[in-house]
PABA-401619 format. One record per residue (C-alpha): residue number from 0; residue in three letters; x, z, y. Coordinates in nm, 3 decimals, padded with zeros to 5 digits. Layout:
atom n:NUM, res:ala, u:X, w:Z, v:Y
...
This chain:
atom n:0, res:unk, u:00.757, w:00.977, v:01.074
atom n:1, res:unk, u:00.573, w:01.226, v:01.294
atom n:2, res:unk, u:00.292, w:01.450, v:01.179
atom n:3, res:unk, u:00.195, w:01.566, v:00.834
atom n:4, res:unk, u:00.246, w:01.251, v:00.628
atom n:5, res:unk, u:00.190, w:01.229, v:00.253
atom n:6, res:unk, u:00.412, w:01.034, v:00.017
atom n:7, res:unk, u:00.251, w:00.726, v:-00.132
atom n:8, res:unk, u:00.351, w:00.530, v:-00.444
atom n:9, res:unk, u:00.703, w:00.428, v:-00.342
atom n:10, res:unk, u:00.780, w:00.760, v:-00.178
atom n:11, res:unk, u:00.662, w:00.960, v:-00.478
atom n:12, res:unk, u:00.869, w:00.746, v:-00.715
atom n:13, res:unk, u:01.182, w:00.770, v:-00.500
atom n:14, res:unk, u:01.147, w:01.148, v:-00.478
atom n:15, res:unk, u:01.091, w:01.180, v:-00.854
atom n:16, res:unk, u:01.399, w:00.968, v:-00.930
atom n:17, res:unk, u:01.615, w:01.161, v:-00.684
atom n:18, res:unk, u:01.490, w:01.497, v:-00.813
atom n:19, res:unk, u:01.593, w:01.384, v:-01.163
atom n:20, res:unk, u:01.947, w:01.323, v:-01.038
atom n:21, res:unk, u:01.944, w:00.945, v:-00.992
atom n:22, res:unk, u:02.112, w:00.806, v:-00.680
atom n:23, res:unk, u:01.817, w:00.635, v:-00.513
atom n:24, res:unk, u:01.788, w:00.421, v:-00.201
atom n:25, res:unk, u:01.443, w:00.366, v:-00.054
atom n:26, res:unk, u:01.443, w:00.043, v:00.147
atom n:27, res:unk, u:01.164, w:00.014, v:00.402
atom n:28, res:unk, u:01.070, w:-00.149, v:00.730
atom n:29, res:unk, u:01.111, w:-00.009, v:01.078
atom n:30, res:unk, u:00.740, w:-00.072, v:01.132
atom n:31, res:unk, u:00.502, w:00.214, v:01.058
atom n:32, res:unk, u:00.199, w:00.034, v:00.917
atom n:33, res:unk, u:-00.032, w:00.332, v:00.966
atom n:34, res:unk, u:00.055, w:00.416, v:01.327
atom n:35, res:unk, u:00.114, w:00.051, v:01.423
atom n:36, res:unk, u:00.442, w:00.159, v:01.582
atom n:37, res:unk, u:00.808, w:00.068, v:01.545
atom n:38, res:unk, u:01.052, w:00.324, v:01.408
atom n:39, res:unk, u:01.407, w:00.343, v:01.541
atom n:40, res:unk, u:01.656, w:00.157, v:01.325
atom n:41, res:unk, u:01.948, w:00.394, v:01.249
atom n:42, res:unk, u:02.308, w:00.287, v:01.201
atom n:43, res:unk, u:02.354, w:00.296, v:00.825
atom n:44, res:unk, u:02.160, w:00.499, v:00.571
atom n:45, res:unk, u:01.959, w:00.812, v:00.643
atom n:46, res:unk, u:02.054, w:01.079, v:00.388
atom n:47, res:unk, u:01.730, w:01.254, v:00.290
atom n:48, res:unk, u:01.877, w:01.466, v:00.008
atom n:49, res:unk, u:02.179, w:01.469, v:-00.223
atom n:50, res:unk, u:02.044, w:01.179, v:-00.429
atom n:51, res:unk, u:01.800, w:01.010, v:-00.190
atom n:52, res:unk, u:01.888, w:00.785, v:00.102
atom n:53, res:unk, u:01.668, w:00.575, v:00.326
atom n:54, res:unk, u:01.747, w:00.226, v:00.455
atom n:55, res:unk, u:01.532, w:00.128, v:00.754
atom n:56, res:unk, u:01.542, w:-00.248, v:00.812
atom n:57, res:unk, u:01.435, w:-00.449, v:01.114
atom n:58, res:unk, u:01.105, w:-00.630, v:01.157
atom n:59, res:unk, u:00.900, w:-00.721, v:01.465
atom n:60, res:unk, u:00.580, w:-00.542, v:01.359
atom n:61, res:unk, u:00.223, w:-00.661, v:01.407
atom n:62, res:unk, u:-00.101, w:-00.549, v:01.569
atom n:63, res:unk, u:-00.345, w:-00.661, v:01.299
atom n:64, res:unk, u:-00.340, w:-00.651, v:00.920
atom n:65, res:unk, u:-00.438, w:-01.019, v:00.912
atom n:66, res:unk, u:-00.266, w:-01.290, v:01.111
atom n:67, res:unk, u:00.049, w:-01.487, v:01.177
atom n:68, res:unk, u:00.223, w:-01.186, v:01.331
atom n:69, res:unk, u:00.212, w:-01.005, v:00.999
atom n:70, res:unk, u:00.348, w:-01.311, v:00.819
atom n:71, res:unk, u:00.632, w:-01.326, v:01.074
atom n:72, res:unk, u:00.706, w:-00.957, v:01.017
atom n:73, res:unk, u:00.707, w:-00.995, v:00.637
atom n:74, res:unk, u:00.946, w:-01.291, v:00.656
atom n:75, res:unk, u:01.181, w:-01.107, v:00.893
atom n:76, res:unk, u:01.184, w:-00.800, v:00.669
atom n:77, res:unk, u:01.263, w:-01.013, v:00.363
atom n:78, res:unk, u:01.552, w:-01.169, v:00.554
atom n:79, res:unk, u:01.669, w:-00.825, v:00.668
atom n:80, res:unk, u:01.664, w:-00.708, v:00.306
atom n:81, res:unk, u:01.876, w:-01.001, v:00.189
atom n:82, res:unk, u:02.129, w:-00.937, v:00.468
atom n:83, res:unk, u:02.139, w:-00.565, v:00.384
atom n:84, res:unk, u:02.166, w:-00.619, v:00.007
atom n:85, res:unk, u:02.455, w:-00.865, v:00.033
atom n:86, res:unk, u:02.669, w:-00.619, v:00.229
atom n:87, res:unk, u:02.587, w:-00.329, v:-00.009
atom n:88, res:unk, u:02.707, w:-00.241, v:-00.357
atom n:89, res:unk, u:02.463, w:-00.371, v:-00.622
atom n:90, res:unk, u:02.243, w:-00.103, v:-00.781
atom n:91, res:unk, u:02.195, w:-00.055, v:-01.155
atom n:92, res:unk, u:01.830, w:-00.159, v:-01.121
atom n:93, res:unk, u:01.595, w:-00.266, v:-00.843
atom n:94, res:unk, u:01.221, w:-00.215, v:-00.806
atom n:95, res:unk, u:01.005, w:-00.414, v:-00.568
atom n:96, res:unk, u:00.633, w:-00.458, v:-00.505
atom n:97, res:unk, u:00.364, w:-00.711, v:-00.432
atom n:98, res:unk, u:00.271, w:-00.678, v:-00.152
atom n:99, res:unk, u:00.456, w:-00.835, v:00.001
atom n:100, res:unk, u:00.527, w:-01.165, v:-00.170
atom n:101, res:unk, u:00.812, w:-01.235, v:00.074
atom n:102, res:unk, u:00.987, w:-00.904, v:00.003
atom n:103, res:unk, u:00.928, w:-00.930, v:-00.371
atom n:104, res:unk, u:01.070, w:-01.283, v:-00.392
atom n:105, res:unk, u:01.377, w:-01.179, v:-00.191
atom n:106, res:unk, u:01.441, w:-00.873, v:-00.410
atom n:107, res:unk, u:01.400, w:-01.062, v:-00.738
atom n:108, res:unk, u:01.625, w:-01.343, v:-00.612
atom n:109, res:unk, u:01.891, w:-01.083, v:-00.531
atom n:110, res:unk, u:01.856, w:-00.929, v:-00.878
atom n:111, res:unk, u:01.902, w:-01.272, v:-01.036
atom n:112, res:unk, u:02.209, w:-01.340, v:-00.821
atom n:113, res:unk, u:02.370, w:-01.007, v:-00.917
atom n:114, res:unk, u:02.247, w:-01.020, v:-01.279
atom n:115, res:unk, u:02.082, w:-00.676, v:-01.260
atom n:116, res:unk, u:01.747, w:-00.576, v:-01.416
atom n:117, res:unk, u:01.442, w:-00.575, v:-01.191
atom n:118, res:unk, u:01.094, w:-00.422, v:-01.198
atom n:119, res:unk, u:00.804, w:-00.583, v:-01.012
atom n:120, res:unk, u:00.509, w:-00.353, v:-00.938
atom n:121, res:unk, u:00.173, w:-00.514, v:-00.857
atom n:122, res:unk, u:-00.028, w:-00.305, v:-00.610
atom n:123, res:unk, u:-00.243, w:-00.582, v:-00.464
atom n:124, res:unk, u:-00.330, w:-00.934, v:-00.573
atom n:125, res:unk, u:-00.149, w:-01.122, v:-00.297
atom n:126, res:unk, u:-00.204, w:-01.404, v:-00.213
atom n:127, res:unk, u:-00.516, w:-01.459, v:-00.424
atom n:128, res:unk, u:-00.720, w:-01.240, v:-00.189
atom n:129, res:unk, u:-00.607, w:-01.426, v:00.125
atom n:130, res:unk, u:-00.886, w:-01.681, v:00.104
atom n:131, res:unk, u:-01.145, w:-01.412, v:00.178
atom n:132, res:unk, u:-00.964, w:-01.333, v:00.505
atom n:133, res:unk, u:-00.980, w:-01.689, v:00.636
atom n:134, res:unk, u:-01.256, w:-01.813, v:00.866
atom n:135, res:unk, u:-01.531, w:-01.963, v:00.653
atom n:136, res:unk, u:-01.459, w:-02.327, v:00.755
atom n:137, res:unk, u:-01.097, w:-02.288, v:00.638
atom n:138, res:unk, u:-01.168, w:-02.127, v:00.301
atom n:139, res:unk, u:-01.183, w:-02.457, v:00.108
atom n:140, res:unk, u:-00.824, w:-02.517, v:00.223
atom n:141, res:unk, u:-00.707, w:-02.172, v:00.108
atom n:142, res:unk, u:-00.500, w:-02.310, v:-00.181
atom n:143, res:unk, u:-00.303, w:-02.532, v:00.058
atom n:144, res:unk, u:-00.256, w:-02.265, v:00.325
atom n:145, res:unk, u:-00.142, w:-02.002, v:00.073
atom n:146, res:unk, u:00.085, w:-02.234, v:-00.128
atom n:147, res:unk, u:00.413, w:-02.077, v:-00.004
atom n:148, res:unk, u:00.288, w:-01.728, v:-00.094
atom n:149, res:unk, u:00.172, w:-01.850, v:-00.434
atom n:150, res:unk, u:00.520, w:-01.985, v:-00.499
atom n:151, res:unk, u:00.675, w:-01.651, v:-00.399
atom n:152, res:unk, u:00.437, w:-01.457, v:-00.625
atom n:153, res:unk, u:00.500, w:-01.685, v:-00.924
atom n:154, res:unk, u:00.877, w:-01.678, v:-00.867
atom n:155, res:unk, u:00.884, w:-01.298, v:-00.853
atom n:156, res:unk, u:00.658, w:-01.252, v:-01.157
atom n:157, res:unk, u:00.839, w:-01.516, v:-01.363
atom n:158, res:unk, u:01.188, w:-01.380, v:-01.298
atom n:159, res:unk, u:01.131, w:-01.001, v:-01.300
atom n:160, res:unk, u:01.273, w:-00.819, v:-01.601
atom n:161, res:unk, u:00.966, w:-00.594, v:-01.617
atom n:162, res:unk, u:00.612, w:-00.625, v:-01.479
atom n:163, res:unk, u:00.410, w:-00.317, v:-01.387
atom n:164, res:unk, u:00.046, w:-00.310, v:-01.275
atom n:165, res:unk, u:-00.171, w:-00.034, v:-01.134
atom n:166, res:unk, u:-00.435, w:-00.140, v:-01.389
atom n:167, res:unk, u:-00.463, w:-00.363, v:-01.694
atom n:168, res:unk, u:-00.625, w:-00.636, v:-01.483
atom n:169, res:unk, u:-00.338, w:-00.625, v:-01.233
atom n:170, res:unk, u:-00.081, w:-00.651, v:-01.511
atom n:171, res:unk, u:-00.272, w:-00.942, v:-01.666
atom n:172, res:unk, u:-00.269, w:-01.113, v:-01.325
atom n:173, res:unk, u:00.110, w:-01.076, v:-01.305
atom n:174, res:unk, u:00.158, w:-01.208, v:-01.659
atom n:175, res:unk, u:-00.058, w:-01.508, v:-01.574
atom n:176, res:unk, u:00.157, w:-01.578, v:-01.268
atom n:177, res:unk, u:00.466, w:-01.539, v:-01.486
atom n:178, res:unk, u:00.327, w:-01.772, v:-01.751
atom n:179, res:unk, u:00.423, w:-01.548, v:-02.042
atom n:180, res:unk, u:00.289, w:-01.291, v:-02.286
atom n:181, res:unk, u:00.322, w:-00.914, v:-02.245
atom n:182, res:unk, u:00.637, w:-00.749, v:-02.382
atom n:183, res:unk, u:00.747, w:-00.390, v:-02.440
atom n:184, res:unk, u:00.903, w:-00.391, v:-02.092
atom n:185, res:unk, u:00.566, w:-00.444, v:-01.921
atom n:186, res:unk, u:00.337, w:-00.151, v:-01.853
atom n:187, res:unk, u:00.048, w:-00.005, v:-01.655
atom n:188, res:unk, u:00.119, w:00.283, v:-01.417
atom n:189, res:unk, u:-00.198, w:00.381, v:-01.227
atom n:190, res:unk, u:-00.184, w:00.495, v:-00.868
atom n:191, res:unk, u:-00.114, w:00.866, v:-00.849
atom n:192, res:unk, u:-00.181, w:01.139, v:-00.597
atom n:193, res:unk, u:00.002, w:01.466, v:-00.554
atom n:194, res:unk, u:-00.250, w:01.739, v:-00.478
atom n:195, res:unk, u:-00.165, w:01.919, v:-00.152
atom n:196, res:unk, u:-00.185, w:02.293, v:-00.102
atom n:197, res:unk, u:-00.535, w:02.404, v:-00.009
atom n:198, res:unk, u:-00.593, w:02.445, v:00.364
atom n:199, res:unk, u:-00.664, w:02.799, v:00.494
atom n:200, res:unk, u:-01.038, w:02.861, v:00.490
atom n:201, res:unk, u:-01.074, w:02.925, v:00.864
atom n:202, res:unk, u:-00.892, w:02.603, v:00.956
atom n:203, res:unk, u:-01.087, w:02.408, v:00.694
atom n:204, res:unk, u:-01.418, w:02.534, v:00.831
atom n:205, res:unk, u:-01.316, w:02.441, v:01.186
atom n:206, res:unk, u:-01.214, w:02.089, v:01.083
atom n:207, res:unk, u:-01.529, w:02.030, v:00.879
atom n:208, res:unk, u:-01.738, w:02.138, v:01.176
atom n:209, res:unk, u:-01.556, w:01.886, v:01.398
atom n:210, res:unk, u:-01.641, w:01.616, v:01.144
atom n:211, res:unk, u:-02.004, w:01.721, v:01.132
atom n:212, res:unk, u:-01.985, w:01.834, v:00.768
atom n:213, res:unk, u:-02.157, w:02.155, v:00.661
atom n:214, res:unk, u:-01.997, w:02.414, v:00.436
atom n:215, res:unk, u:-02.291, w:02.388, v:00.196
atom n:216, res:unk, u:-02.259, w:02.010, v:00.156
atom n:217, res:unk, u:-02.095, w:01.831, v:-00.136
atom n:218, res:unk, u:-01.846, w:01.571, v:-00.012
atom n:219, res:unk, u:-01.803, w:01.224, v:-00.161
atom n:220, res:unk, u:-01.461, w:01.125, v:-00.021
atom n:221, res:unk, u:-01.250, w:00.812, v:00.009
atom n:222, res:unk, u:-00.901, w:00.801, v:00.163
atom n:223, res:unk, u:-00.720, w:00.470, v:00.211
atom n:224, res:unk, u:-00.738, w:00.126, v:00.368
atom n:225, res:unk, u:-01.086, w:00.010, v:00.277
atom n:226, res:unk, u:-01.045, w:-00.363, v:00.241
atom n:227, res:unk, u:-01.223, w:-00.638, v:00.052
atom n:228, res:unk, u:-01.077, w:-00.527, v:-00.282
atom n:229, res:unk, u:-01.313, w:-00.227, v:-00.267
atom n:230, res:unk, u:-01.687, w:-00.258, v:-00.326
atom n:231, res:unk, u:-01.793, w:-00.121, v:00.012
atom n:232, res:unk, u:-02.147, w:-00.250, v:-00.025
atom n:233, res:unk, u:-02.193, w:-00.033, v:-00.335
atom n:234, res:unk, u:-02.082, w:00.276, v:-00.141
atom n:235, res:unk, u:-02.318, w:00.191, v:00.144
atom n:236, res:unk, u:-02.611, w:00.129, v:-00.091
atom n:237, res:unk, u:-02.543, w:00.456, v:-00.273
atom n:238, res:unk, u:-02.530, w:00.652, v:00.053
atom n:239, res:unk, u:-02.859, w:00.497, v:00.162
atom n:240, res:unk, u:-03.026, w:00.589, v:-00.167
atom n:241, res:unk, u:-02.907, w:00.946, v:-00.122
atom n:242, res:unk, u:-03.012, w:00.953, v:00.241
atom n:243, res:unk, u:-03.279, w:01.213, v:00.171
atom n:244, res:unk, u:-03.029, w:01.455, v:00.017
atom n:245, res:unk, u:-02.909, w:01.686, v:00.293
atom n:246, res:unk, u:-02.663, w:01.852, v:00.052
atom n:247, res:unk, u:-02.448, w:01.538, v:00.011
atom n:248, res:unk, u:-02.227, w:01.368, v:00.269
atom n:249, res:unk, u:-01.991, w:01.069, v:00.239
atom n:250, res:unk, u:-01.654, w:01.110, v:00.415
atom n:251, res:unk, u:-01.462, w:00.782, v:00.454
atom n:252, res:unk, u:-01.106, w:00.821, v:00.583
atom n:253, res:unk, u:-00.872, w:00.538, v:00.669
atom n:254, res:unk, u:-00.883, w:00.213, v:00.857
atom n:255, res:unk, u:-01.115, w:-00.078, v:00.770
atom n:256, res:unk, u:-00.916, w:-00.392, v:00.696
atom n:257, res:unk, u:-01.182, w:-00.594, v:00.878
atom n:258, res:unk, u:-01.498, w:-00.522, v:01.075
atom n:259, res:unk, u:-01.753, w:-00.613, v:00.809
atom n:260, res:unk, u:-02.009, w:-00.340, v:00.731
atom n:261, res:unk, u:-01.856, w:-00.100, v:00.985
atom n:262, res:unk, u:-02.174, w:-00.090, v:01.199
atom n:263, res:unk, u:-02.382, w:-00.024, v:00.887
atom n:264, res:unk, u:-02.153, w:00.263, v:00.784
atom n:265, res:unk, u:-02.167, w:00.408, v:01.134
atom n:266, res:unk, u:-02.547, w:00.392, v:01.137
atom n:267, res:unk, u:-02.590, w:00.584, v:00.808
atom n:268, res:unk, u:-02.668, w:00.949, v:00.893
atom n:269, res:unk, u:-02.495, w:01.082, v:00.580
atom n:270, res:unk, u:-02.166, w:00.891, v:00.627
atom n:271, res:unk, u:-01.876, w:01.017, v:00.835
atom n:272, res:unk, u:-01.602, w:00.771, v:00.935
atom n:273, res:unk, u:-01.298, w:00.991, v:00.991
atom n:274, res:unk, u:-01.033, w:00.731, v:01.079
atom n:275, res:unk, u:-00.674, w:00.807, v:00.977
atom n:276, res:unk, u:-00.625, w:01.167, v:00.867
atom n:277, res:unk, u:-00.304, w:01.346, v:00.777
atom n:278, res:unk, u:-00.201, w:01.532, v:00.461
atom n:279, res:unk, u:-00.335, w:01.863, v:00.594
atom n:280, res:unk, u:-00.677, w:01.713, v:00.668
atom n:281, res:unk, u:-00.685, w:01.547, v:00.325
atom n:282, res:unk, u:-00.630, w:01.889, v:00.164
atom n:283, res:unk, u:-00.957, w:02.013, v:00.313
């Protein structure tokens, strides 16, 4: 991918495994979620290092985080994974994530077919959060509309060898979907972040000035997709309470998952909405 991109959860894990000498294949989509752009699909694997290869599988992409186009993309990617896996040698172990429920169900089904151990990592509570994304008149019907995704989530949780959550609550959610008690194979692995090298002072000062942030200000920062799983109202209320403090500024980087509260954030004089920023800008 172009630009200075940072490795997220899957990328960090793949790199750590490969650095430890394990032959690792990172399977991903040809759609760059952050740039909303399609990547080229190479013929075969991309060899990143001696122990790390990258499989880029086809999907149509989507313009919005919420909508039928994203569902279509997720289904196509799951189908692409199944086609890829069946023409490849089985691995010793497979790890998959929710989201997406489609990809997770396909990966766990493959693991069952090949009788190999599987790990399911829960990074978001799909599809339980889908109801909040529906238009208000349709929310009472959320359980019916999300039934296929609920089946996929329960199937993946019930049949995974090991369940991993980014918090205790996320692991409990997975165990509830699985309908079983916690075992020694289940664990919590919080989200991690690899600290980047500090940006040169002159470049940092220039960038902060472009963002309207003073060198003497303390920065309260958030980087990520700020969706409904985050308490955005709390952040907004806190910024408003600190509105008289000229030494504090809130820097919110990333893309809002929906338009709620965006005008209120934009109107707060001590909040800066930075949009997507790269690894270099994060280091500032």
